VEXKOL-608933 format. One record per residue: z, y negated, x negated of N, C-alpha, C in turn. Coordinates in steps of 0.02 Angstrom, whole numbers. Atoms other than C-alpha are relative to their C-alpha. Layout:
Z,Y,X,Z,Y,X,Z,Y,X
...
END
This chain:
-21,-7,-59,288,716,380,-48,-6,65
39,5,-65,211,758,550,49,-27,59
-38,33,-49,275,646,683,-18,41,73
19,-24,-53,288,754,838,2,-49,63
16,51,-52,240,683,1010,-46,-44,-13
44,45,0,147,530,1016,9,-39,-75
-6,50,67,211,461,835,29,-62,14
-41,70,1,282,291,789,-66,-41,10
45,51,-19,191,134,865,-10,-42,-60
17,65,42,109,10,747,-14,-55,41
-4,54,-39,149,-148,832,-38,-64,-25
44,62,32,58,-279,706,-18,11,-68
20,-11,67,-23,-289,545,-21,-69,-22
19,46,40,-72,-423,413,-27,17,-63
30,-8,65,-176,-429,268,-10,-56,-36
28,51,47,-221,-527,112,-46,31,-41
46,-18,49,-383,-489,27,-45,-51,-20
43,55,24,-531,-593,-40,-21,-32,53
28,27,-53,-569,-642,136,58,-49,28
-59,35,-22,-399,-723,151,56,19,39
-51,-31,-44,-246,-697,261,-17,16,65
24,-26,-78,-274,-607,419,43,44,35
-25,-59,-27,-207,-504,554,-33,56,30
57,-64,-33,-360,-417,623,-59,-20,-25
69,21,11,-544,-408,587,-24,18,-75
29,-17,54,-550,-329,420,-52,65,16
36,-64,-8,-624,-168,489,-80,-28,27
61,22,-21,-774,-278,578,-41,-42,-59
30,33,51,-805,-376,418,-22,54,-39
42,-66,39,-837,-198,336,-45,26,18
56,-29,-42,-935,-133,469,-65,-52,-5
56,44,0,-1047,-290,462,-18,-12,-74
20,8,72,-1054,-294,269,14,-64,-22
-6,65,21,-992,-474,255,74,-14,-26
-67,9,34,-815,-445,171,-29,-21,-67
4,24,68,-817,-544,7,27,60,-52
-7,-59,50,-830,-437,-148,70,-11,-37
-77,24,29,-658,-413,-246,-5,-63,-46
3,54,51,-609,-557,-333,75,-28,11
-76,25,-15,-450,-672,-346,7,-19,70
-4,24,-67,-383,-693,-173,15,-75,15
-20,71,-18,-365,-861,-96,74,6,33
-65,-9,-20,-173,-847,-68,15,-70,32
-28,64,-13,-108,-995,35,54,-19,-40
-60,36,44,20,-1114,-56,48,-10,54
-64,3,-39,190,-1125,1,13,-67,40
-13,67,-44,234,-1255,139,72,-14,30
-63,4,-24,408,-1228,205,38,-16,-77
-34,16,58,538,-1302,79,25,61,-41
-35,-47,47,624,-1139,46,-45,44,-29
51,-37,40,459,-1055,-6,-11,-39,-53
19,21,61,419,-1189,-121,57,12,-62
-47,-7,51,586,-1172,-206,-2,70,-25
10,-78,19,573,-972,-203,-62,28,-34
70,-21,39,396,-967,-268,11,-5,-65
-12,12,76,455,-1028,-441,21,69,-28
-35,-44,29,545,-866,-458,-53,67,11
45,-58,-31,396,-755,-385,-48,19,-52
60,-26,37,264,-646,-479,-54,-12,62
64,24,-40,89,-677,-398,8,65,70
-5,-54,-38,111,-499,-310,63,-17,65
-53,9,-44,280,-549,-231,-14,-57,47
16,48,-50,202,-704,-153,-42,30,53
45,-32,-60,64,-597,-74,48,36,42
-38,-45,-38,202,-479,-7,37,-46,41
-54,49,-40,310,-627,61,-57,-32,56
51,18,-50,141,-684,153,-13,38,53
16,-34,-54,96,-537,236,61,37,47
-57,-19,-41,274,-489,285,-1,-47,56
-7,33,-64,281,-648,378,-56,-3,59
55,5,-43,110,-633,463,25,63,43
-16,-48,-44,157,-459,522,63,-21,53
-57,7,-43,328,-521,585,-17,-52,61
18,53,-55,245,-678,679,-49,41,59
46,-28,-50,105,-560,760,34,54,35
-39,-46,-34,233,-432,805,61,-32,52
-57,39,-42,345,-567,887,69,13,-7
-53,-24,19,491,-507,796,43,-62,-30
-34,66,35,591,-670,777,73,-2,15
-73,-13,-4,755,-606,829,33,62,-39
-39,-37,32,889,-497,745,-29,27,-59
39,-27,61,781,-487,588,53,42,-55
-57,-34,55,948,-421,488,-13,77,12
1,-73,-16,920,-255,573,-62,27,-25
65,-34,7,730,-239,527,4,24,-77
2,-32,67,696,-121,376,-71,-20,-46
62,15,34,570,-143,232,-13,44,-50
12,-50,52,486,-27,128,-71,-2,-23
77,19,28,336,-84,7,-17,49,-66
27,-14,62,229,-1,-129,-7,-60,-40
1,71,39,253,-119,-270,-33,26,-73
31,-24,70,148,-136,-447,47,-18,-48
-42,17,58,195,-175,-620,24,-71,2
-30,74,16,283,-329,-678,-60,-58,-7
59,41,10,168,-476,-658,25,-77,-11
-35,57,6,249,-619,-741,-52,-48,-39
42,42,43,168,-776,-820,-19,8,-71
22,-26,68,68,-740,-986,43,-41,-54
-36,45,51,160,-892,-1083,74,38,-4
-64,-40,4,328,-806,-1036,9,67,-30
0,-63,31,274,-639,-1085,-21,3,-75
8,11,67,209,-698,-1243,54,-8,-48
-67,18,29,379,-776,-1292,42,66,0
-51,-55,-6,461,-610,-1240,-21,46,-54
27,-35,40,349,-508,-1340,9,-7,-70
1,25,58,342,-615,-1493,76,19,-23
-71,-6,27,540,-618,-1500,29,78,-5
-13,-60,2,545,-431,-1472,-27,50,-61
36,-47,44,449,-372,-1615,47,1,-67
-42,-26,71,529,-279,-1771,-48,20,-53
62,-26,39,401,-284,-1909,-62,-18,43
52,-4,-46,234,-248,-1811,28,45,56
-16,-39,-52,322,-139,-1685,38,-37,53
-42,21,-59,396,-178,-1509,58,28,-9
-70,-41,4,578,-145,-1506,30,-22,63
-37,2,-74,666,-109,-1333,66,-41,-14
-71,30,6,837,-165,-1414,-16,-66,-14
-2,62,22,769,-332,-1487,-25,-24,81
18,26,-69,687,-352,-1304,53,-15,39
-54,17,-41,851,-347,-1220,47,-47,-32
-51,67,30,931,-479,-1332,-42,-45,-21
37,43,16,815,-582,-1425,-53,-19,44
54,14,-43,668,-563,-1315,20,-34,64
-28,35,-57,758,-608,-1154,32,-65,-11
-29,72,15,844,-745,-1237,-46,-50,-7
55,45,9,677,-822,-1274,-30,-29,58
38,14,-67,618,-834,-1095,47,-50,40
-47,44,-53,682,-952,-947,28,62,29
-35,-43,-32,820,-865,-868,-7,34,63
15,-23,-56,739,-859,-709,-70,59,-3
55,-36,23,600,-757,-797,6,85,36
-24,-67,-20,689,-590,-743,-14,10,82
23,0,-64,648,-629,-560,-73,25,4
66,-10,-15,464,-613,-585,-11,74,-42
22,-68,42,464,-453,-719,39,65,40
-30,-67,-45,576,-344,-593,-54,15,61
51,-12,-45,445,-265,-487,25,11,64
-20,-8,-73,564,-224,-350,8,-66,33
-8,68,-36,574,-412,-315,-67,-14,26
54,-3,-36,397,-386,-252,15,7,72
-19,-17,-61,483,-325,-95,50,-57,19
-64,39,-23,650,-431,-107,-5,-69,18
3,72,-12,587,-615,-117,-37,0,74
22,1,-66,482,-579,51,60,13,51
-53,-16,-47,635,-492,139,63,-63,-3
-47,43,3,755,-629,73,-30,-62,48
21,38,-29,642,-761,142,-2,1,93
-2,-10,-76,627,-692,307,62,30,34
-62,-24,-30,794,-623,333,16,69,15
-8,-64,-22,774,-443,329,56,34,-43
-51,-24,33,926,-342,290,21,67,17
-14,-62,-11,898,-173,363,-19,44,-65
19,-44,55,859,-9,269,-59,-23,-43
70,28,48,735,-44,114,0,34,-61
20,-44,58,663,35,-39,-70,-21,-28
69,22,24,516,-27,-158,-16,65,-49
16,-55,39,426,114,-238,-66,-24,-51
43,1,46,323,92,-402,-63,33,29
72,-22,-11,136,130,-354,-58,-18,-34
66,1,18,-25,169,-410,-54,32,53
33,-28,-59,-72,233,-237,56,43,33
-43,-33,-50,46,368,-175,63,-20,3
-60,22,-9,205,283,-208,5,-51,71
2,30,-62,141,167,-62,-1,40,65
-12,-57,-50,116,326,49,68,13,7
-73,-14,6,297,375,1,34,-58,42
-34,50,-26,347,204,61,0,8,82
13,-4,-84,270,239,234,36,53,31
-32,-60,-21,343,410,246,82,-20,-6
-62,6,-8,520,345,204,11,-58,55
-3,42,-53,494,197,331,5,28,68
-4,-33,-44,453,320,461,78,40,13
-64,-39,-9,609,433,421,64,-50,13
-55,52,-17,718,278,427,7,-2,83
-11,12,-68,674,249,605,10,70,42
-13,-63,-30,677,433,652,68,26,-9
-67,-11,22,852,446,578,49,-54,41
-51,47,-24,917,296,673,13,-42,-28
-34,51,34,945,187,535,-30,-72,16
28,72,-23,833,52,614,-50,17,50
52,-11,-60,727,25,772,-80,-37,-28
67,29,16,597,-84,672,-6,4,-76
12,5,76,522,-94,496,-75,-22,-19
61,26,32,395,-178,384,-21,48,-51
25,-57,62,293,-59,265,-55,-26,-14
72,24,23,144,-94,165,4,6,-81
-5,5,74,110,-138,-16,-38,-65,-17
23,66,27,65,-294,-127,-5,15,-78
4,-16,72,-11,-286,-305,-66,-52,-21
48,30,37,-130,-371,-424,-34,44,-70
32,-38,59,-246,-261,-541,-22,-56,-48
38,52,49,-311,-440,-619,44,-31,-54
-17,22,44,-167,-477,-708,-18,20,-77
21,-12,65,-199,-478,-899,31,68,-14
-39,-53,31,-70,-344,-947,-27,72,47
28,-68,-27,-134,-226,-808,-62,16,-7
60,-9,21,-310,-248,-845,-10,23,-70
4,-28,57,-281,-205,-1020,29,68,5
-31,-75,-23,-176,-41,-959,-60,33,30
63,-48,-35,-323,7,-854,-55,10,-47
47,-18,55,-450,-10,-999,17,44,-49
-24,-40,60,-335,70,-1126,0,74,35
6,-68,-31,-323,223,-1001,-65,32,25
70,-16,-17,-506,227,-962,-29,-5,63
27,-8,-77,-512,196,-779,-45,-57,-9
59,50,-8,-621,31,-809,-61,19,-13
60,-38,31,-749,138,-897,-25,42,50
16,-58,-54,-750,257,-756,-2,-24,78
19,30,-57,-793,132,-620,59,-28,42
-43,26,-44,-628,68,-561,-15,-86,0
11,73,-4,-659,-117,-487,65,-36,7
-71,27,-13,-495,-209,-507,-1,-58,55
-6,57,-54,-443,-316,-361,91,-15,18
-74,21,-18,-281,-383,-278,-2,-19,65
-21,14,-72,-207,-409,-112,64,43,22
-68,-16,-37,-71,-352,16,-25,24,64
2,-16,-74,-47,-269,181,65,16,24
-63,-17,-32,98,-253,299,-10,18,70
-2,-20,-80,120,-146,458,70,-1,20
-64,1,-36,251,-175,585,10,64,47
0,-69,-27,304,-5,649,68,0,39
-62,7,-50,445,9,791,13,80,26
-11,-66,-32,525,162,879,-25,8,64
41,-3,-69,441,115,1036,-28,-72,6
18,56,-6,331,-18,1099,-55,9,59
41,2,-66,230,-61,1263,-73,-7,-4
76,22,9,71,-128,1172,-3,26,-74
11,-5,74,47,-42,1007,-81,8,-12
64,-1,18,-109,-45,908,-22,64,-7
19,-79,16,-108,141,866,66,34,-28
-51,-37,14,10,268,821,-1,26,-73
-10,-40,62,76,340,645,9,69,26
-14,-71,-18,53,529,682,21,51,-54
-13,-47,60,66,603,507,-3,-38,-55
-2,22,50,91,557,336,30,40,-54
-14,-51,54,105,656,165,-30,-12,-59
31,8,59,82,646,-10,-12,67,-20
23,-68,21,-10,798,-90,-2,-4,-64
4,-1,62,25,830,-274,-58,26,-29
70,-48,41,-136,889,-380,17,-3,-60
-11,-15,77,-135,976,-546,-42,-35,-36
43,38,51,-196,892,-694,16,37,-75
-17,-30,66,-214,949,-872,53,-42,-39
-51,28,31,-73,910,-978,-21,-57,-44
23,62,36,-77,739,-1042,-47,-41,36
46,40,-36,-196,682,-915,30,-37,55
-28,40,-62,-164,548,-788,-29,13,70
29,-17,-67,-280,610,-656,-27,62,2
32,-65,7,-344,782,-612,-83,-7,1
67,-4,4,-520,842,-646,-32,2,60
40,12,-60,-651,795,-525,0,56,55
8,-70,-34,-675,977,-463,76,26,31
-66,-26,-30,-481,1012,-435,18,-53,57
-19,59,-47,-461,842,-349,-42,16,80
35,-22,-53,-604,899,-233,26,58,45
-26,-46,-34,-538,1060,-200,69,-4,37
-61,20,-22,-370,988,-162,5,-44,70
17,39,-52,-449,857,-41,-2,27,70
25,-29,-59,-505,979,93,61,24,27
-70,-29,-26,-343,1076,127,47,-61,17
-47,47,-10,-245,923,115,-20,-42,71
28,32,-64,-364,834,259,15,54,49
-7,-43,-50,-346,993,360,76,5,23
-73,-17,-18,-157,1012,342,28,-68,30
-15,72,-18,-138,816,387,-15,8,67
18,5,-68,-239,840,547,31,42,48
-37,-50,-26,-159,998,589,-46,15,75
36,-16,-59,-311,1042,704,-17,-45,53
21,56,-46,-315,874,787,-70,-16,-14
71,24,11,-493,800,818,11,-61,-45
-1,54,53,-546,665,686,-63,-42,19
55,44,-19,-661,518,738,-22,-45,-58
8,51,58,-643,407,574,29,33,-54
-19,-13,64,-624,443,389,-1,-65,-41
3,48,57,-573,308,270,37,18,-64
-17,-37,62,-571,360,98,21,-62,-51
-15,51,56,-487,253,-53,4,34,-64
0,-33,66,-535,326,-210,1,-54,-59
-5,32,44,-489,244,-367,-68,-23,-44
60,-3,31,-666,262,-463,-47,53,13
52,-40,-11,-811,360,-487,16,77,0
-8,-70,2,-735,528,-530,32,27,66
-41,-18,-66,-617,520,-363,-46,-6,50
46,3,-39,-762,459,-268,-30,49,5
42,-63,-2,-871,602,-319,43,53,37
-41,-51,-26,-729,712,-268,8,1,75
-14,11,-54,-697,640,-110,-69,-6,63
61,29,-40,-875,599,-46,-31,61,57
29,-47,-46,-921,758,45,50,21,64
-45,-24,-63,-763,768,161,-11,-30,57
9,10,-86,-819,667,309,-49,42,20
44,-40,-29,-966,775,320,19,67,16
-38,-75,-19,-853,935,311,40,-11,51
-31,-2,-68,-758,864,452,-30,-24,49
32,10,-57,-894,815,545,19,-56,44
-27,48,-38,-834,655,593,-63,-71,4
56,53,-15,-957,503,662,8,-58,-54
-10,55,49,-894,370,556,47,5,-68
-49,-16,59,-820,361,378,-16,-78,-40
0,53,50,-791,211,254,38,13,-58
-42,-4,62,-750,206,84,22,-63,-5
-27,72,18,-627,60,57,-2,-30,-58
-10,32,74,-620,28,-124,-75,-16,-13
65,35,17,-817,1,-125,0,-67,38
3,66,-15,-782,-149,-19,59,-39,-28
-50,34,16,-616,-202,-70,25,3,-66
-13,-15,74,-598,-143,-254,71,38,9
-64,-38,-1,-438,-55,-313,59,-47,-21
-51,50,19,-289,-164,-295,70,47,-4
-51,-39,13,-170,-22,-338,49,22,46
-56,-5,-53,-5,-24,-246,-18,-19,75
26,28,-67,-104,-121,-111,-37,42,32
54,-30,-25,-240,-5,-77,5,40,57
-5,-48,-61,-171,132,36,12,-50,56
-17,31,-73,-88,0,154,-63,-39,22
57,36,-15,-252,-106,162,-53,46,31
45,-44,-24,-351,67,194,31,9,68
-17,-26,-61,-231,108,338,-15,-66,55
24,63,-41,-267,-76,414,-72,6,21
81,-11,-13,-450,-45,391,-5,63,53
5,-47,-51,-426,115,497,19,-25,68
-12,23,-64,-333,42,626,-59,-44,46
54,42,-20,-468,-98,637,-68,43,27
56,-45,-23,-611,36,637,5,38,69
-17,-34,-50,-531,131,780,-11,-45,60
17,50,-52,-535,-27,882,-56,-17,14
63,29,-6,-696,-88,845,-52,57,19
58,-45,-21,-795,79,866,26,44,69
-32,-41,-48,-672,138,1014,0,74,-8
-15,-64,9,-610,293,926,64,31,1
-59,-28,-6,-470,401,943,48,10,-56
-46,-8,54,-401,451,779,-39,3,-71
25,9,70,-430,417,595,59,34,-52
-41,-19,49,-373,500,433,-11,-42,-59
6,42,57,-352,400,281,36,42,-55
-12,-34,54,-358,485,111,3,-42,-64
7,47,41,-309,383,-29,14,45,-78
-8,-40,73,-330,453,-222,-6,-61,-61
-14,50,56,-257,318,-339,-8,23,-66
0,-18,73,-255,310,-523,64,39,-23
-59,-49,24,-84,407,-516,-24,65,7
28,-68,10,-192,564,-482,16,45,68
-22,-38,-65,-114,625,-311,-37,-19,58
42,15,-74,-181,623,-126,49,-23,46
-45,24,-47,-103,522,-2,-39,18,74
32,-16,-59,-146,576,178,46,-38,63
-21,34,-53,-112,467,344,-47,5,57
31,-8,-66,-154,505,519,15,-55,44
-14,59,-35,-170,364,636,-35,16,77
17,-17,-60,-199,388,822,-1,-43,54
-19,40,-54,-240,293,980,0,39,64
7,-37,-67,-254,428,1109,70,19,39
-58,-6,-26,-71,436,1144,29,-63,42
-30,63,-46,-62,265,1243,10,33,66
-16,-9,-59,27,278,1399,36,73,15
-61,-46,-5,131,427,1363,69,-7,-7
-65,9,-8,314,451,1382,17,-27,-72
-17,54,55,403,320,1264,54,34,-33
-48,-29,38,526,445,1200,2,4,-73
17,10,57,564,433,1021,-25,67,-23
31,-72,26,461,567,920,51,23,-51
-33,-33,59,531,688,796,-48,12,-52
35,1,63,481,729,628,-9,85,-8
14,-63,10,398,905,581,-32,12,-62
33,-5,71,350,964,405,-71,16,10
79,-19,-2,162,976,365,5,38,-68
1,-46,47,141,1135,257,62,1,-37
-52,-7,44,250,1183,118,27,-57,-47
-36,67,34,364,1045,53,-6,-58,40
8,38,-42,342,945,204,72,-37,7
-79,30,-2,492,818,239,8,-10,79
END
């Protein structure tokens, strides 16, 4: 969707990366080349009694999500009427403790094959009853929302990239429809879980340059704000054709799709910053010429610095773009993500509308199939 008028204001952000938990500064660290390489993130331990109790039920990604949700809420100063705040997040695969996974798998085998029927009976019976709260990936969103008292419209989208972009699109739609005035949107995931690492290796991503990482990011977006960081001007998922049975498109096909996707998202608007988020070498090759074609003065490859954190990567790239706009005093950024799910996600963020009328924006479709 394209947001007519000035767009929707981003009020606050929060990120969790290898550099730790932070509200701002990601762009400056990347520009200065001092962001730590991808690695296990130093997530703060729970301190509140309710956090300590609930963390026992959480996957690692769910704790990440809870941390950035709280960070964005504090930064936005949204301490009142939290039950009216919405939440839309991209979430990854199940991320339970491996000893519990081993017990479930062992009890679910029928001969040497995994049986879904046995998993639903003997498998789950072999695990701690609270195990389900770790393996249901929608709880990556739910745990944080419960802790912070969020009860507005919400949805969790399974994501290897574009699901997180869809979460942003749905969050904006919820505000535009009047379902809520404030919303948290983002993504949280870890590609370092042993099962996820095995999947990425089996599917060939690791051999093609995917650098596994983990992290989370949350953006606080409102219907109106007196002091926004920037505005969401457009958001869209662009499907890309791929061969039958293939997970990702061929490099040339992705390259051919990236240019019209970028131009369609920008809709003749100027662009000063491009942030790319390719999953690995083939996607990087497909996108690498785009900044030059758009003649932008500043471009950054987010996954070169942050690694591929799957559901978290697009949201981290959005925050990186916001920081770059401020650090370089630029007006508009295009974020183009190409995750392991094969499609393209485009988000346009702008600062140039500050000081315009605070009337609520409306949505307009971007090209064929826009929402």
